[in-house]
A tleap script that builds the chain and sets N, CA, C and O, in Angstrom:
source leaprc.protein.ff14SB
mol = sequence {
  NMET PRO VAL LEU LEU ILE ILE VAL ASN PHE
  VAL VAL CYS TYR PHE ILE GLY VAL LEU GLY
  ARG ASN ARG LYS LEU GLY PHE TRP GLY HIE
  LEU PHE ALA SER LEU LEU LEU THR PRO VAL
  ILE GLY LEU LEU LEU VAL VAL ALA THR ASP
  PRO VAL ARG ASP ALA ASP GLU THR LYS PRO
  ALA LYS GLY LYS ILE ASP LYS SER THR GLY
  GLU LYS ASP ALA VAL ALA ALA PRO GLY LYS
  ASP ALA ASP CLYS
}
set mol.1.N position { -47.170 -29.128 3.642 }
set mol.1.CA position { -46.663 -28.357 4.766 }
set mol.1.C position { -47.602 -28.387 5.971 }
set mol.1.O position { -47.121 -28.534 7.094 }
set mol.2.N position { -48.939 -28.253 5.789 }
set mol.2.CA position { -49.816 -28.307 6.957 }
set mol.2.C position { -49.777 -29.655 7.675 }
set mol.2.O position { -49.980 -29.720 8.887 }
set mol.3.N position { -49.516 -30.729 6.930 }
set mol.3.CA position { -49.434 -32.051 7.554 }
set mol.3.C position { -48.242 -32.098 8.506 }
set mol.3.O position { -48.333 -32.674 9.590 }
set mol.4.N position { -47.141 -31.500 8.108 }
set mol.4.CA position { -45.954 -31.452 8.957 }
set mol.4.C position { -46.237 -30.663 10.236 }
set mol.4.O position { -45.780 -31.057 11.309 }
set mol.5.N position { -46.973 -29.569 10.144 }
set mol.5.CA position { -47.326 -28.785 11.329 }
set mol.5.C position { -48.231 -29.571 12.276 }
set mol.5.O position { -48.089 -29.468 13.495 }
set mol.6.N position { -49.143 -30.341 11.736 }
set mol.6.CA position { -50.027 -31.168 12.563 }
set mol.6.C position { -49.224 -32.242 13.284 }
set mol.6.O position { -49.465 -32.517 14.459 }
set mol.7.N position { -48.274 -32.846 12.586 }
set mol.7.CA position { -47.440 -33.882 13.204 }
set mol.7.C position { -46.574 -33.277 14.311 }
set mol.7.O position { -46.457 -33.859 15.389 }
set mol.8.N position { -45.975 -32.128 14.058 }
set mol.8.CA position { -45.150 -31.456 15.070 }
set mol.8.C position { -46.004 -31.083 16.272 }
set mol.8.O position { -45.567 -31.236 17.413 }
set mol.9.N position { -47.216 -30.594 16.031 }
set mol.9.CA position { -48.113 -30.232 17.118 }
set mol.9.C position { -48.455 -31.457 17.968 }
set mol.9.O position { -48.457 -31.375 19.197 }
set mol.10.N position { -48.741 -32.582 17.331 }
set mol.10.CA position { -49.064 -33.788 18.070 }
set mol.10.C position { -47.869 -34.290 18.872 }
set mol.10.O position { -48.038 -34.738 20.006 }
set mol.11.N position { -46.678 -34.225 18.311 }
set mol.11.CA position { -45.474 -34.670 19.027 }
set mol.11.C position { -45.222 -33.793 20.256 }
set mol.11.O position { -44.875 -34.305 21.321 }
set mol.12.N position { -45.394 -32.482 20.114 }
set mol.12.CA position { -45.227 -31.569 21.254 }
set mol.12.C position { -46.273 -31.880 22.321 }
set mol.12.O position { -45.954 -31.898 23.510 }
set mol.13.N position { -47.509 -32.124 21.913 }
set mol.13.CA position { -48.570 -32.458 22.865 }
set mol.13.C position { -48.279 -33.788 23.556 }
set mol.13.O position { -48.568 -33.945 24.742 }
set mol.14.N position { -47.716 -34.737 22.830 }
set mol.14.CA position { -47.338 -36.022 23.419 }
set mol.14.C position { -46.297 -35.823 24.528 }
set mol.14.O position { -46.426 -36.393 25.611 }
set mol.15.N position { -45.270 -35.016 24.257 }
set mol.15.CA position { -44.240 -34.785 25.268 }
set mol.15.C position { -44.783 -34.014 26.469 }
set mol.15.O position { -44.310 -34.206 27.589 }
set mol.16.N position { -45.757 -33.154 26.253 }
set mol.16.CA position { -46.410 -32.490 27.386 }
set mol.16.C position { -47.171 -33.520 28.213 }
set mol.16.O position { -47.188 -33.439 29.442 }
set mol.17.N position { -47.801 -34.487 27.551 }
set mol.17.CA position { -48.452 -35.579 28.271 }
set mol.17.C position { -47.463 -36.398 29.077 }
set mol.17.O position { -47.760 -36.809 30.199 }
set mol.18.N position { -46.283 -36.637 28.507 }
set mol.18.CA position { -45.240 -37.377 29.224 }
set mol.18.C position { -44.788 -36.586 30.446 }
set mol.18.O position { -44.577 -37.167 31.510 }
set mol.19.N position { -44.637 -35.283 30.310 }
set mol.19.CA position { -44.255 -34.451 31.460 }
set mol.19.C position { -45.320 -34.478 32.555 }
set mol.19.O position { -44.997 -34.379 33.739 }
set mol.20.N position { -46.580 -34.611 32.168 }
set mol.20.CA position { -47.666 -34.579 33.136 }
set mol.20.C position { -48.113 -35.932 33.640 }
set mol.20.O position { -49.140 -36.020 34.313 }
set mol.21.N position { -47.378 -36.997 33.339 }
set mol.21.CA position { -47.826 -38.343 33.706 }
set mol.21.C position { -47.874 -38.560 35.209 }
set mol.21.O position { -48.658 -39.395 35.662 }
set mol.22.N position { -47.091 -37.866 35.996 }
set mol.22.CA position { -47.107 -38.017 37.452 }
set mol.22.C position { -47.828 -36.857 38.132 }
set mol.22.O position { -47.609 -36.590 39.313 }
set mol.23.N position { -48.670 -36.185 37.398 }
set mol.23.CA position { -49.444 -35.068 37.934 }
set mol.23.C position { -50.898 -35.488 38.112 }
set mol.23.O position { -51.287 -36.592 37.730 }
set mol.24.N position { -51.694 -34.603 38.693 }
set mol.24.CA position { -53.100 -34.922 38.995 }
set mol.24.C position { -53.898 -35.321 37.756 }
set mol.24.O position { -54.692 -36.259 37.824 }
set mol.25.N position { -53.713 -34.647 36.643 }
set mol.25.CA position { -54.474 -34.972 35.434 }
set mol.25.C position { -53.938 -36.200 34.719 }
set mol.25.O position { -54.670 -36.831 33.957 }
set mol.26.N position { -52.692 -36.551 34.944 }
set mol.26.CA position { -52.107 -37.720 34.313 }
set mol.26.C position { -51.729 -37.471 32.865 }
set mol.26.O position { -51.890 -36.371 32.338 }
set mol.27.N position { -51.225 -38.518 32.241 }
set mol.27.CA position { -50.769 -38.423 30.853 }
set mol.27.C position { -51.909 -38.043 29.915 }
set mol.27.O position { -51.793 -37.092 29.141 }
set mol.28.N position { -53.007 -38.788 29.987 }
set mol.28.CA position { -54.103 -38.569 29.041 }
set mol.28.C position { -54.770 -37.215 29.233 }
set mol.28.O position { -55.160 -36.575 28.257 }
set mol.29.N position { -54.904 -36.776 30.461 }
set mol.29.CA position { -55.507 -35.466 30.713 }
set mol.29.C position { -54.687 -34.335 30.129 }
set mol.29.O position { -55.228 -33.416 29.513 }
set mol.30.N position { -53.384 -34.405 30.323 }
set mol.30.CA position { -52.522 -33.358 29.771 }
set mol.30.C position { -52.422 -33.453 28.250 }
set mol.30.O position { -52.344 -32.435 27.563 }
set mol.31.N position { -52.423 -34.665 27.736 }
set mol.31.CA position { -52.377 -34.814 26.273 }
set mol.31.C position { -53.621 -34.215 25.628 }
set mol.31.O position { -53.514 -33.432 24.683 }
set mol.32.N position { -54.795 -34.573 26.129 }
set mol.32.CA position { -56.029 -34.058 25.537 }
set mol.32.C position { -56.200 -32.562 25.767 }
set mol.32.O position { -56.719 -31.861 24.898 }
set mol.33.N position { -55.771 -32.060 26.927 }
set mol.33.CA position { -55.838 -30.614 27.159 }
set mol.33.C position { -54.936 -29.880 26.176 }
set mol.33.O position { -55.303 -28.824 25.661 }
set mol.34.N position { -53.760 -30.437 25.916 }
set mol.34.CA position { -52.844 -29.805 24.962 }
set mol.34.C position { -53.395 -29.856 23.542 }
set mol.34.O position { -53.240 -28.904 22.778 }
set mol.35.N position { -54.038 -30.968 23.188 }
set mol.35.CA position { -54.600 -31.081 21.843 }
set mol.35.C position { -55.821 -30.178 21.666 }
set mol.35.O position { -55.978 -29.546 20.621 }
set mol.36.N position { -56.683 -30.115 22.678 }
set mol.36.CA position { -57.906 -29.319 22.554 }
set mol.36.C position { -57.651 -27.820 22.689 }
set mol.36.O position { -58.261 -27.016 21.985 }
set mol.37.N position { -56.760 -27.452 23.583 }
set mol.37.CA position { -56.464 -26.031 23.774 }
set mol.37.C position { -55.242 -25.685 22.912 }
set mol.37.O position { -55.353 -25.575 21.691 }
set mol.38.N position { -54.114 -25.518 23.530 }
set mol.38.CA position { -52.855 -25.331 22.804 }
set mol.38.C position { -51.752 -25.995 23.616 }
set mol.38.O position { -51.934 -26.227 24.811 }
set mol.39.N position { -50.624 -26.304 23.009 }
set mol.39.CA position { -49.517 -26.858 23.784 }
set mol.39.C position { -49.015 -25.906 24.878 }
set mol.39.O position { -48.533 -26.356 25.917 }
set mol.40.N position { -49.126 -24.615 24.648 }
set mol.40.CA position { -48.692 -23.648 25.669 }
set mol.40.C position { -49.583 -23.758 26.907 }
set mol.40.O position { -49.080 -23.758 28.030 }
set mol.41.N position { -50.890 -23.851 26.715 }
set mol.41.CA position { -51.814 -24.012 27.840 }
set mol.41.C position { -51.567 -25.359 28.513 }
set mol.41.O position { -51.604 -25.448 29.741 }
set mol.42.N position { -51.316 -26.398 27.738 }
set mol.42.CA position { -51.008 -27.707 28.309 }
set mol.42.C position { -49.762 -27.676 29.164 }
set mol.42.O position { -49.720 -28.299 30.225 }
set mol.43.N position { -48.752 -26.961 28.719 }
set mol.43.CA position { -47.521 -26.828 29.506 }
set mol.43.C position { -47.772 -26.044 30.787 }
set mol.43.O position { -47.212 -26.367 31.835 }
set mol.44.N position { -48.600 -25.027 30.707 }
set mol.44.CA position { -48.961 -24.278 31.919 }
set mol.44.C position { -49.729 -25.160 32.902 }
set mol.44.O position { -49.559 -25.030 34.114 }
set mol.45.N position { -50.561 -26.044 32.394 }
set mol.45.CA position { -51.273 -26.976 33.267 }
set mol.45.C position { -50.308 -27.932 33.969 }
set mol.45.O position { -50.502 -28.267 35.138 }
set mol.46.N position { -49.273 -28.369 33.260 }
set mol.46.CA position { -48.278 -29.250 33.872 }
set mol.46.C position { -47.590 -28.531 35.026 }
set mol.46.O position { -47.377 -29.110 36.091 }
set mol.47.N position { -47.250 -27.281 34.808 }
set mol.47.CA position { -46.568 -26.510 35.848 }
set mol.47.C position { -47.509 -26.212 37.016 }
set mol.47.O position { -47.081 -26.194 38.170 }
set mol.48.N position { -48.783 -25.979 36.719 }
set mol.48.CA position { -49.721 -25.548 37.746 }
set mol.48.C position { -50.287 -26.689 38.591 }
set mol.48.O position { -50.676 -26.457 39.735 }
set mol.49.N position { -50.343 -27.906 38.066 }
set mol.49.CA position { -50.948 -29.003 38.821 }
set mol.49.C position { -49.945 -29.614 39.786 }
set mol.49.O position { -48.734 -29.576 39.564 }
set mol.50.N position { -50.480 -30.176 40.860 }
set mol.50.CA position { -49.653 -30.793 41.891 }
set mol.50.C position { -49.280 -32.211 41.492 }
set mol.50.O position { -50.029 -32.877 40.777 }
set mol.51.N position { -48.113 -32.676 41.956 }
set mol.51.CA position { -47.756 -34.069 41.704 }
set mol.51.C position { -48.649 -35.017 42.495 }
set mol.51.O position { -49.186 -34.651 43.540 }
set mol.52.N position { -48.803 -36.225 41.992 }
set mol.52.CA position { -49.593 -37.241 42.682 }
set mol.52.C position { -48.747 -37.812 43.804 }
set mol.52.O position { -47.567 -38.108 43.614 }
set mol.53.N position { -49.360 -37.966 44.988 }
set mol.53.CA position { -48.656 -38.560 46.122 }
set mol.53.C position { -49.046 -40.020 46.227 }
set mol.53.O position { -50.229 -40.360 46.191 }
set mol.54.N position { -48.052 -40.879 46.357 }
set mol.54.CA position { -48.298 -42.301 46.536 }
set mol.54.C position { -48.738 -42.570 47.964 }
set mol.54.O position { -48.495 -41.754 48.854 }
set mol.55.N position { -49.381 -43.707 48.192 }
set mol.55.CA position { -49.795 -44.092 49.536 }
set mol.55.C position { -48.576 -44.345 50.420 }
set mol.55.O position { -48.644 -44.155 51.634 }
set mol.56.N position { -47.460 -44.773 49.822 }
set mol.56.CA position { -46.251 -45.040 50.590 }
set mol.56.C position { -45.632 -43.760 51.135 }
set mol.56.O position { -44.964 -43.796 52.168 }
set mol.57.N position { -45.839 -42.633 50.466 }
set mol.57.CA position { -45.257 -41.374 50.921 }
set mol.57.C position { -45.940 -40.850 52.172 }
set mol.57.O position { -45.341 -40.082 52.925 }
set mol.58.N position { -47.178 -41.248 52.406 }
set mol.58.CA position { -47.893 -40.748 53.573 }
set mol.58.C position { -47.538 -41.520 54.835 }
set mol.58.O position { -47.759 -41.030 55.942 }
set mol.59.N position { -46.982 -42.736 54.679 }
set mol.59.CA position { -46.606 -43.544 55.832 }
set mol.59.C position { -45.139 -43.307 56.163 }
set mol.59.O position { -44.321 -43.166 55.254 }
set mol.60.N position { -44.787 -43.260 57.454 }
set mol.60.CA position { -43.378 -43.120 57.784 }
set mol.60.C position { -42.619 -44.404 57.456 }
set mol.60.O position { -43.174 -45.498 57.553 }
set mol.61.N position { -41.373 -44.274 57.076 }
set mol.61.CA position { -40.552 -45.437 56.771 }
set mol.61.C position { -40.227 -46.182 58.053 }
set mol.61.O position { -40.192 -45.582 59.127 }
set mol.62.N position { -39.988 -47.491 57.954 }
set mol.62.CA position { -39.698 -48.301 59.130 }
set mol.62.C position { -38.398 -47.850 59.763 }
set mol.62.O position { -37.390 -47.663 59.082 }
set mol.63.N position { -38.435 -47.678 61.077 }
set mol.63.CA position { -37.249 -47.275 61.809 }
set mol.63.C position { -36.993 -45.783 61.775 }
set mol.63.O position { -35.999 -45.316 62.330 }
set mol.64.N position { -37.850 -45.043 61.149 }
set mol.64.CA position { -37.685 -43.594 61.075 }
set mol.64.C position { -38.571 -42.918 62.109 }
set mol.64.O position { -39.541 -43.511 62.581 }
set mol.65.N position { -38.247 -41.696 62.458 }
set mol.65.CA position { -39.023 -40.938 63.429 }
set mol.65.C position { -40.115 -40.190 62.691 }
set mol.65.O position { -39.855 -39.490 61.713 }
set mol.66.N position { -41.358 -40.349 63.178 }
set mol.66.CA position { -42.493 -39.635 62.607 }
set mol.66.C position { -42.425 -38.192 63.096 }
set mol.66.O position { -42.524 -37.948 64.299 }
set mol.67.N position { -42.261 -37.239 62.196 }
set mol.67.CA position { -42.083 -35.846 62.580 }
set mol.67.C position { -43.333 -35.245 63.206 }
set mol.67.O position { -43.237 -34.313 64.004 }
set mol.68.N position { -44.508 -35.767 62.853 }
set mol.68.CA position { -45.733 -35.196 63.396 }
set mol.68.C position { -45.944 -35.568 64.858 }
set mol.68.O position { -46.486 -34.767 65.620 }
set mol.69.N position { -45.521 -36.782 65.273 }
set mol.69.CA position { -45.714 -37.201 66.663 }
set mol.69.C position { -44.410 -37.291 67.446 }
set mol.69.O position { -44.426 -37.282 68.677 }
set mol.70.N position { -43.288 -37.376 66.749 }
set mol.70.CA position { -42.004 -37.479 67.415 }
set mol.70.C position { -41.694 -38.879 67.915 }
set mol.70.O position { -40.729 -39.071 68.655 }
set mol.71.N position { -42.506 -39.870 67.517 }
set mol.71.CA position { -42.304 -41.237 67.977 }
set mol.71.C position { -41.536 -42.036 66.937 }
set mol.71.O position { -41.669 -41.811 65.734 }
set mol.72.N position { -40.731 -42.974 67.423 }
set mol.72.CA position { -39.986 -43.843 66.530 }
set mol.72.C position { -40.853 -45.035 66.165 }
set mol.72.O position { -41.610 -45.538 66.996 }
set mol.73.N position { -40.745 -45.483 64.932 }
set mol.73.CA position { -41.485 -46.642 64.469 }
set mol.73.C position { -40.985 -47.868 65.220 }
set mol.73.O position { -39.777 -48.093 65.297 }
set mol.74.N position { -41.891 -48.662 65.775 }
set mol.74.CA position { -41.531 -49.763 66.659 }
set mol.74.C position { -41.451 -51.104 65.943 }
set mol.74.O position { -41.766 -52.132 66.543 }
set mol.75.N position { -41.047 -51.127 64.705 }
set mol.75.CA position { -40.945 -52.369 63.960 }
set mol.75.C position { -39.534 -52.912 64.124 }
set mol.75.O position { -38.558 -52.209 63.861 }
set mol.76.N position { -39.427 -54.182 64.565 }
set mol.76.CA position { -38.121 -54.798 64.767 }
set mol.76.C position { -37.557 -55.274 63.437 }
set mol.76.O position { -38.299 -55.590 62.508 }
set mol.77.N position { -36.246 -55.321 63.364 }
set mol.77.CA position { -35.598 -55.805 62.146 }
set mol.77.C position { -35.802 -57.306 62.032 }
set mol.77.O position { -35.902 -57.988 63.052 }
set mol.78.N position { -35.866 -57.833 60.827 }
set mol.78.CA position { -36.079 -59.275 60.665 }
set mol.78.C position { -34.932 -60.074 61.287 }
set mol.78.O position { -33.761 -59.728 61.130 }
set mol.79.N position { -35.292 -61.149 61.996 }
set mol.79.CA position { -34.297 -62.016 62.618 }
set mol.79.C position { -33.858 -61.567 63.993 }
set mol.79.O position { -33.032 -62.239 64.609 }
set mol.80.N position { -34.367 -60.478 64.494 }
set mol.80.CA position { -33.996 -60.001 65.826 }
set mol.80.C position { -35.205 -60.080 66.728 }
set mol.80.O position { -36.338 -59.909 66.279 }
set mol.81.N position { -34.968 -60.336 67.990 }
set mol.81.CA position { -36.053 -60.460 68.958 }
set mol.81.C position { -36.475 -59.063 69.407 }
set mol.81.O position { -35.628 -58.277 69.830 }
set mol.82.N position { -37.762 -58.739 69.323 }
set mol.82.CA position { -38.260 -57.405 69.664 }
set mol.82.C position { -38.329 -57.195 71.173 }
set mol.82.O position { -38.430 -56.052 71.621 }
set mol.83.N position { -38.278 -58.288 71.992 }
set mol.83.CA position { -38.399 -58.153 73.437 }
set mol.83.C position { -37.101 -57.705 74.092 }
set mol.83.O position { -37.135 -57.226 75.226 }
set mol.84.N position { -35.989 -57.835 73.446 }
set mol.84.CA position { -34.687 -57.518 74.088 }
set mol.84.C position { -34.460 -56.069 74.179 }
set mol.84.O position { -33.425 -55.637 74.687 }
savepdb mol mol.pdb
quit
């Protein structure tokens, strides 16, 4: 019976790691925190940590208006002349 509880505990900790894979601590950080502390604390860490921001999210998309400056991105579409 104790072996079954250990396996269930590890599976729960694994899924907490999966939930935290896009967070600041990442998969391994949340997995080890859940194993060392408790799965409840690991789940609280998933909820409390911020998501990781990609470098692409900080740049405005092509052709979109940058809300911070109000300027439109000046990239021309492929195959069109930018001087016209």
